[in-house]
SEKE-494339 format. One line per 3 residues: number of its first residue (from 1); their letters; for each residue x, y, z of C-alpha. Coordinates in Angstrom, 1 decimal, always signed. Layout:
! residues N
NUM) A) X,Y,Z ~ ...
END
This chain:
! residues 389
1) XXX) -15.0,-170.7,+111.4 ~ -13.5,-172.5,+114.3 ~ -12.7,-176.2,+114.6
4) XXX) -16.0,-177.0,+116.4 ~ -18.1,-175.2,+113.8 ~ -16.2,-177.0,+111.0
7) XXX) -16.9,-180.4,+112.5 ~ -20.6,-179.5,+112.9 ~ -20.8,-178.4,+109.3
10) XXX) -19.2,-181.6,+108.1 ~ -21.6,-183.7,+110.2 ~ -24.7,-181.9,+108.8
13) XXX) -23.4,-182.3,+105.3 ~ -23.4,-186.1,+105.7 ~ -26.8,-186.5,+107.5
16) XXX) -29.8,-188.0,+105.7 ~ -32.5,-185.5,+104.9 ~ -34.9,-186.5,+107.8
19) XXX) -32.1,-186.2,+110.4 ~ -30.8,-183.0,+108.9 ~ -34.3,-181.4,+109.1
22) XXX) -34.6,-182.4,+112.7 ~ -31.1,-181.1,+113.5 ~ -31.7,-177.8,+111.8
25) XXX) -35.3,-177.4,+112.8 ~ -36.1,-177.0,+109.1 ~ -39.5,-177.1,+107.4
28) XXX) -40.6,-180.4,+105.8 ~ -38.8,-181.2,+102.6 ~ -40.4,-180.3,+99.3
31) XXX) -39.7,-182.7,+96.5 ~ -40.6,-182.0,+92.8 ~ -40.7,-184.6,+90.0
34) XXX) -39.5,-182.8,+86.9 ~ -40.6,-184.6,+83.7 ~ -39.6,-182.9,+80.4
37) XXX) -41.0,-185.8,+78.3 ~ -38.0,-186.1,+76.0 ~ -37.9,-182.3,+75.5
40) XXX) -35.3,-179.7,+76.3 ~ -36.4,-177.9,+79.4 ~ -35.8,-174.3,+80.3
43) XXX) -34.2,-174.2,+83.8 ~ -35.6,-170.7,+84.5 ~ -39.0,-172.4,+84.5
46) XXX) -38.0,-174.1,+87.8 ~ -37.9,-172.1,+91.0 ~ -34.9,-173.3,+93.0
49) XXX) -36.1,-171.5,+96.1 ~ -39.4,-173.3,+96.5 ~ -38.2,-176.8,+96.2
52) XXX) -35.6,-178.6,+98.2 ~ -35.2,-181.7,+96.0 ~ -35.7,-182.4,+92.3
55) XXX) -36.3,-185.9,+91.1 ~ -35.6,-185.9,+87.3 ~ -37.8,-188.4,+85.5
58) XXX) -36.8,-190.8,+84.1 ~ -33.7,-192.8,+83.5 ~ -34.2,-196.3,+81.9
61) XXX) -32.7,-199.7,+82.5 ~ -31.0,-201.5,+79.5 ~ -28.9,-204.6,+79.8
64) XXX) -29.1,-204.3,+83.5 ~ -27.7,-200.9,+83.6 ~ -29.1,-197.5,+84.4
67) XXX) -29.0,-195.4,+81.3 ~ -30.4,-192.1,+80.1 ~ -34.0,-192.1,+79.1
70) XXX) -33.7,-189.3,+76.5 ~ -31.0,-187.8,+74.3 ~ -31.7,-184.5,+76.1
73) XXX) -31.1,-185.7,+79.7 ~ -27.5,-184.5,+79.9 ~ -28.5,-181.0,+78.9
76) XXX) -31.5,-181.0,+81.2 ~ -29.6,-182.3,+84.2 ~ -26.9,-179.8,+83.6
79) XXX) -29.4,-177.0,+83.8 ~ -31.0,-178.3,+86.9 ~ -27.6,-178.8,+88.7
82) XXX) -26.8,-175.2,+87.7 ~ -29.7,-174.1,+89.8 ~ -27.6,-174.8,+92.9
85) XXX) -25.8,-171.6,+92.2 ~ -29.0,-169.8,+93.3 ~ -29.8,-172.4,+96.1
88) XXX) -26.7,-174.4,+97.2 ~ -29.0,-176.5,+99.4 ~ -30.9,-177.8,+96.4
91) XXX) -30.5,-181.6,+95.7 ~ -30.9,-183.1,+92.2 ~ -31.6,-186.8,+91.9
94) XXX) -32.1,-189.1,+88.9 ~ -35.3,-191.1,+89.1 ~ -35.2,-194.5,+87.4
97) XXX) -38.1,-196.5,+86.1 ~ -41.6,-195.1,+86.4 ~ -44.8,-196.7,+85.1
100) XXX) -43.5,-197.5,+81.6 ~ -39.8,-198.3,+82.3 ~ -40.0,-200.6,+85.3
103) XXX) -40.1,-203.9,+83.3 ~ -36.3,-204.5,+83.7 ~ -36.0,-204.0,+87.4
106) XXX) -36.8,-207.6,+88.2 ~ -33.8,-208.8,+86.1 ~ -31.5,-206.1,+87.4
109) XXX) -32.2,-207.0,+91.0 ~ -32.2,-210.8,+90.5 ~ -28.7,-211.8,+91.5
112) XXX) -25.7,-210.4,+93.4 ~ -23.9,-210.0,+90.1 ~ -26.9,-208.2,+88.4
115) XXX) -27.3,-205.9,+91.4 ~ -23.6,-205.1,+91.3 ~ -23.9,-204.1,+87.6
118) XXX) -26.9,-201.9,+88.2 ~ -25.4,-200.2,+91.3 ~ -22.1,-199.5,+89.4
121) XXX) -24.0,-198.0,+86.5 ~ -26.1,-195.8,+88.9 ~ -23.0,-194.6,+90.6
124) XXX) -21.3,-193.8,+87.3 ~ -24.4,-191.9,+86.2 ~ -24.5,-189.9,+89.4
127) XXX) -20.8,-189.0,+89.1 ~ -21.0,-188.1,+85.4 ~ -23.8,-185.6,+86.0
130) XXX) -22.7,-184.4,+89.5 ~ -26.0,-185.5,+91.0 ~ -27.0,-185.9,+94.6
133) XXX) -28.5,-189.3,+94.6 ~ -31.0,-191.8,+93.1 ~ -34.8,-192.2,+93.3
136) XXX) -35.9,-195.8,+92.6 ~ -39.4,-195.8,+91.0 ~ -40.1,-199.6,+90.6
139) XXX) -43.7,-200.0,+89.7 ~ -44.0,-202.6,+91.1 ~ -41.9,-205.3,+92.9
142) XXX) -43.7,-208.6,+92.7 ~ -46.6,-207.1,+90.6 ~ -47.3,-206.6,+86.9
145) XXX) -47.3,-202.9,+86.6 ~ -47.4,-201.9,+83.0 ~ -45.7,-205.2,+82.1
148) XXX) -45.9,-208.8,+83.2 ~ -42.2,-209.0,+84.0 ~ -42.0,-209.7,+87.7
151) XXX) -41.2,-212.5,+90.1 ~ -42.1,-213.6,+93.6 ~ -38.4,-213.1,+94.4
154) XXX) -38.8,-209.4,+93.8 ~ -39.8,-208.9,+97.4 ~ -36.5,-209.9,+98.8
157) XXX) -34.5,-208.6,+95.8 ~ -36.0,-205.1,+96.2 ~ -34.5,-205.0,+99.7
160) XXX) -31.1,-206.3,+98.6 ~ -30.9,-203.9,+95.7 ~ -31.6,-200.9,+98.0
163) XXX) -29.2,-202.3,+100.7 ~ -26.5,-202.5,+98.0 ~ -27.1,-199.0,+96.8
166) XXX) -27.1,-197.6,+100.3 ~ -23.8,-199.3,+101.1 ~ -22.2,-198.1,+97.9
169) XXX) -23.5,-194.5,+98.5 ~ -22.1,-194.5,+102.0 ~ -18.7,-195.6,+100.9
172) XXX) -18.7,-192.8,+98.3 ~ -19.8,-190.3,+101.0 ~ -16.9,-191.2,+103.3
175) XXX) -14.5,-190.1,+100.5 ~ -16.5,-187.0,+99.4 ~ -18.1,-185.9,+102.7
178) XXX) -21.2,-185.4,+100.6 ~ -24.4,-187.3,+101.4 ~ -26.0,-189.2,+98.5
181) XXX) -29.7,-189.5,+98.8 ~ -31.5,-192.8,+98.2 ~ -35.3,-192.6,+97.9
184) XXX) -38.1,-194.6,+96.4 ~ -41.5,-193.9,+94.9 ~ -44.0,-196.1,+96.6
187) XXX) -47.5,-197.3,+95.8 ~ -50.2,-196.1,+98.1 ~ -52.1,-199.3,+98.5
190) XXX) -51.7,-202.4,+100.7 ~ -50.5,-204.5,+97.7 ~ -47.2,-202.5,+97.6
193) XXX) -46.6,-203.3,+101.3 ~ -47.6,-206.9,+100.8 ~ -44.9,-207.3,+98.1
196) XXX) -42.1,-205.4,+99.9 ~ -40.2,-205.5,+103.2 ~ -40.7,-201.9,+104.1
199) XXX) -39.5,-202.3,+107.7 ~ -36.1,-203.4,+106.4 ~ -36.2,-201.2,+103.3
202) XXX) -36.8,-197.9,+105.2 ~ -33.5,-198.3,+107.0 ~ -31.6,-197.8,+103.7
205) XXX) -33.7,-194.8,+102.5 ~ -33.8,-191.1,+103.1 ~ -37.4,-190.8,+101.9
208) XXX) -40.4,-192.9,+100.9 ~ -42.2,-190.8,+98.3 ~ -45.7,-192.1,+98.9
211) XXX) -47.8,-191.7,+95.7 ~ -51.1,-190.7,+97.3 ~ -52.9,-190.1,+94.1
214) XXX) -54.5,-192.2,+91.3 ~ -56.7,-194.0,+93.8 ~ -59.3,-193.7,+91.1
217) XXX) -58.4,-193.6,+87.4 ~ -60.5,-193.6,+84.3 ~ -60.2,-197.0,+82.5
220) XXX) -59.0,-198.7,+85.7 ~ -62.1,-198.0,+87.7 ~ -65.7,-198.4,+86.5
223) XXX) -66.9,-195.5,+88.7 ~ -65.7,-192.0,+89.4 ~ -63.9,-191.1,+92.6
226) XXX) -61.6,-188.8,+94.4 ~ -58.2,-189.6,+92.9 ~ -56.3,-187.9,+95.8
229) XXX) -58.5,-187.8,+98.9 ~ -56.8,-186.7,+102.1 ~ -59.3,-188.6,+104.3
232) XXX) -61.7,-191.4,+103.6 ~ -65.2,-190.6,+102.4 ~ -67.6,-193.1,+104.1
235) XXX) -69.4,-193.3,+100.7 ~ -66.2,-194.4,+98.9 ~ -66.4,-198.1,+98.0
238) XXX) -62.6,-198.4,+98.2 ~ -62.3,-196.6,+101.5 ~ -59.1,-195.0,+100.1
241) XXX) -57.2,-192.0,+101.3 ~ -53.8,-190.5,+101.9 ~ -54.4,-190.7,+105.6
244) XXX) -55.1,-194.4,+105.4 ~ -52.0,-195.0,+103.3 ~ -49.7,-193.0,+105.7
247) XXX) -51.0,-195.0,+108.6 ~ -50.5,-198.3,+106.8 ~ -46.9,-197.4,+106.1
250) XXX) -46.3,-196.3,+109.6 ~ -47.8,-199.6,+110.8 ~ -45.4,-201.4,+108.4
253) XXX) -42.5,-199.9,+110.2 ~ -41.7,-196.7,+108.2 ~ -41.0,-193.7,+110.5
256) XXX) -43.2,-190.7,+109.8 ~ -40.1,-188.6,+109.3 ~ -39.3,-190.7,+106.2
259) XXX) -42.7,-190.5,+104.6 ~ -43.2,-187.8,+102.0 ~ -46.9,-187.2,+101.1
262) XXX) -47.3,-187.3,+97.4 ~ -49.8,-184.9,+95.8 ~ -50.9,-184.5,+92.2
265) XXX) -50.6,-181.3,+90.1 ~ -53.2,-182.8,+87.7 ~ -56.7,-184.2,+87.6
268) XXX) -58.5,-187.2,+86.0 ~ -61.6,-186.8,+83.8 ~ -64.5,-189.2,+83.2
271) XXX) -67.3,-188.9,+80.6 ~ -70.9,-190.2,+80.4 ~ -71.3,-189.5,+84.1
274) XXX) -74.9,-189.1,+85.3 ~ -75.9,-186.1,+87.3 ~ -76.3,-187.9,+90.6
277) XXX) -74.5,-186.4,+93.5 ~ -72.9,-184.2,+90.9 ~ -71.1,-187.3,+89.5
280) XXX) -69.2,-188.5,+92.5 ~ -69.0,-192.3,+92.9 ~ -71.0,-192.8,+89.7
283) XXX) -70.4,-194.9,+86.6 ~ -68.2,-193.2,+84.1 ~ -66.1,-193.8,+81.0
286) XXX) -62.6,-192.8,+79.9 ~ -62.5,-189.9,+77.5 ~ -59.8,-188.5,+75.2
289) XXX) -57.2,-186.3,+77.0 ~ -58.6,-187.4,+80.3 ~ -55.3,-186.5,+82.1
292) XXX) -55.7,-182.8,+82.9 ~ -52.8,-180.7,+84.2 ~ -53.8,-178.2,+86.9
295) XXX) -53.0,-175.3,+84.6 ~ -55.6,-176.6,+82.1 ~ -58.2,-177.1,+84.8
298) XXX) -57.7,-173.6,+86.2 ~ -57.6,-172.0,+82.8 ~ -60.2,-173.8,+80.8
301) XXX) -62.6,-175.6,+83.2 ~ -63.2,-173.5,+86.3 ~ -65.9,-170.9,+85.4
304) XXX) -66.1,-172.4,+81.9 ~ -69.1,-174.7,+82.3 ~ -67.7,-176.7,+85.2
307) XXX) -69.0,-176.3,+88.7 ~ -66.7,-176.9,+91.7 ~ -67.9,-179.0,+94.6
310) XXX) -66.2,-179.9,+97.8 ~ -66.2,-183.4,+99.5 ~ -66.2,-182.5,+103.1
313) XXX) -65.2,-185.9,+104.3 ~ -62.3,-186.4,+101.9 ~ -61.2,-182.7,+102.0
316) XXX) -60.8,-182.5,+98.2 ~ -62.6,-180.7,+95.4 ~ -64.2,-182.0,+92.2
319) XXX) -65.8,-180.6,+89.1 ~ -68.9,-181.5,+87.3 ~ -70.2,-180.3,+83.9
322) XXX) -73.9,-181.2,+83.7 ~ -74.2,-180.4,+80.0 ~ -71.3,-182.6,+79.0
325) XXX) -71.7,-185.1,+81.8 ~ -68.0,-184.9,+82.6 ~ -66.6,-185.4,+86.1
328) XXX) -63.1,-184.2,+87.2 ~ -61.2,-185.2,+90.3 ~ -58.2,-182.9,+91.1
331) XXX) -56.1,-181.0,+93.6 ~ -56.6,-177.3,+94.2 ~ -55.1,-174.6,+96.6
334) XXX) -57.7,-175.3,+99.3 ~ -57.1,-179.1,+99.4 ~ -53.4,-178.7,+99.1
337) XXX) -53.2,-176.3,+102.0 ~ -55.0,-178.9,+104.1 ~ -52.4,-181.5,+103.1
340) XXX) -49.6,-179.2,+104.0 ~ -51.2,-178.9,+107.5 ~ -51.5,-182.7,+107.6
343) XXX) -47.7,-183.1,+106.9 ~ -46.8,-180.7,+109.7 ~ -49.4,-182.1,+112.2
346) XXX) -48.3,-185.7,+111.6 ~ -44.6,-184.8,+111.5 ~ -44.1,-186.3,+108.0
349) XXX) -40.7,-185.8,+106.4 ~ -42.1,-183.7,+103.5 ~ -44.3,-183.4,+100.6
352) XXX) -43.8,-184.6,+97.0 ~ -45.6,-183.7,+93.9 ~ -46.0,-184.9,+90.3
355) XXX) -45.1,-183.0,+88.3 ~ -43.6,-179.6,+88.1 ~ -44.7,-178.5,+84.6
358) XXX) -48.3,-179.4,+85.2 ~ -48.7,-176.2,+87.1 ~ -47.3,-173.6,+84.6
361) XXX) -48.3,-170.6,+86.7 ~ -46.8,-172.0,+90.0 ~ -50.1,-171.6,+91.8
364) XXX) -49.9,-174.9,+93.7 ~ -46.2,-174.7,+94.4 ~ -46.8,-171.3,+96.0
367) XXX) -49.4,-172.9,+98.3 ~ -46.9,-175.6,+99.4 ~ -44.2,-173.0,+100.0
370) XXX) -46.5,-170.9,+102.1 ~ -48.3,-173.8,+103.8 ~ -45.1,-175.4,+105.1
373) XXX) -43.7,-172.2,+106.4 ~ -46.8,-171.0,+108.3 ~ -50.0,-172.3,+109.7
376) XXX) -52.0,-173.4,+106.6 ~ -55.2,-173.0,+108.7 ~ -58.3,-175.1,+108.4
379) XXX) -60.0,-175.4,+105.1 ~ -63.3,-173.6,+104.6 ~ -64.9,-176.7,+103.1
382) XXX) -68.3,-176.8,+101.5 ~ -70.8,-179.7,+101.5 ~ -70.6,-182.0,+98.5
385) XXX) -73.9,-180.8,+97.3 ~ -73.0,-177.1,+97.5 ~ -71.1,-175.4,+94.7
388) XX) -67.9,-173.9,+96.0 ~ -67.2,-170.5,+94.5
END
C-alpha cells in the first residue's frame, strides 16, 4: 500500500457512518438491537455478515455512572466483539437506558460535573470491552417515560450530554485513529421533537435510530391499530406512520443520511375485538402475552386460525382470528421489503430493528439483507378486506 492509499484508509477509518457510506458508495447501514434479557447468548446465533452494527441492550445508570445491566454482559459483549474476526467492519455498541432504565438520565445530565462523571464512565466501559461506541436510549428527555423522573431542563441537558460525549469520543479517536460511534434511539412522535433540540443534537450523532413502531399498543390505546405503518391510513385516528415521523425529523433539522428507520421484529395483540373491518381500528383489550415475536407469529398464528389482511394505505399486514376475536399488528416480509425500498428511495442512512432474537429463523433479516442490496420491488398489496395468502 502506498502513502496515498494509507492516508485514504486512515481517513475512512475515522469518518462517521453516514459519511463513510457516501464515500464508499455502500448500502444503507443495518443496525440490530441485541437483547439477551439477562441470559447468556450464543454468538453463533448472530449473523455478522447481515448486520453492520450491533447495539447491545442494555447498560444501566447507577450513581450517575454507566454500569453493566446484567452479570452476563461481559461474556456476551466479548462474544459479540469476537464476531469481528468474521466481519472486521462490524461495529458493536453498548446501548444505555431503554424503557425501564431511563429514570436516572435526568440526574446524570443535570450539571457539568454529573455529565463529566457519566461520560468518563461511558468511556471506561467502552475501553474495557473494546467497543465501538455508545447508543443513548433515553426514554424520554423532559417526559415521564416509565418513571416520573424528568425535568424541563432535560431538553437542554440532553444536548449538552451528547455534545460532551462527542467531544470526548473525538479526542479519543485522535489518539486511536478509530472512530467511536454516538447514536440515539429516538421517539417517533412530535413530543420527542418538542422536548429535544434535534437540529443541534444531530450534529453530534452518527445516527438517529427512529423507533417507528409502537404507534399503537395494547393497554396504551383503547382501539387497535397498525403499530408500525409505513404510510398513514386515512382511517387512522392518530394519522401516524413512519413516513410522517421521518418527514417530521427532517423538518426538525436532521439530515436524511442520519435517520435510521426503525422496524419491529414483533407484533402486538388485542383481545375482545369485534369482527368489524377484520378488527382494524376497533375497540380492544390487552391480553396475556400480547407481545408476539415474529417467530411465534409465523409459527403459531399464520395458517392456525388467524387470517392475514393487508392495509393498502399503510403498507402493512395484520391478522384477525374471528373465533377468538384477537387482532394482531405486526411486520412481515412484504411490508419489510417496502420499508427497505423506502430507505433507499428517501436516501436514509439505514434501517434499525428491535430485536435480533425475535426472529429465530432469520426470515426478516434475510429480507433486509436482500432488500438493501437490490431493488426490493413494489409490494403486491391486497385490500384491507381481502385475505392475503
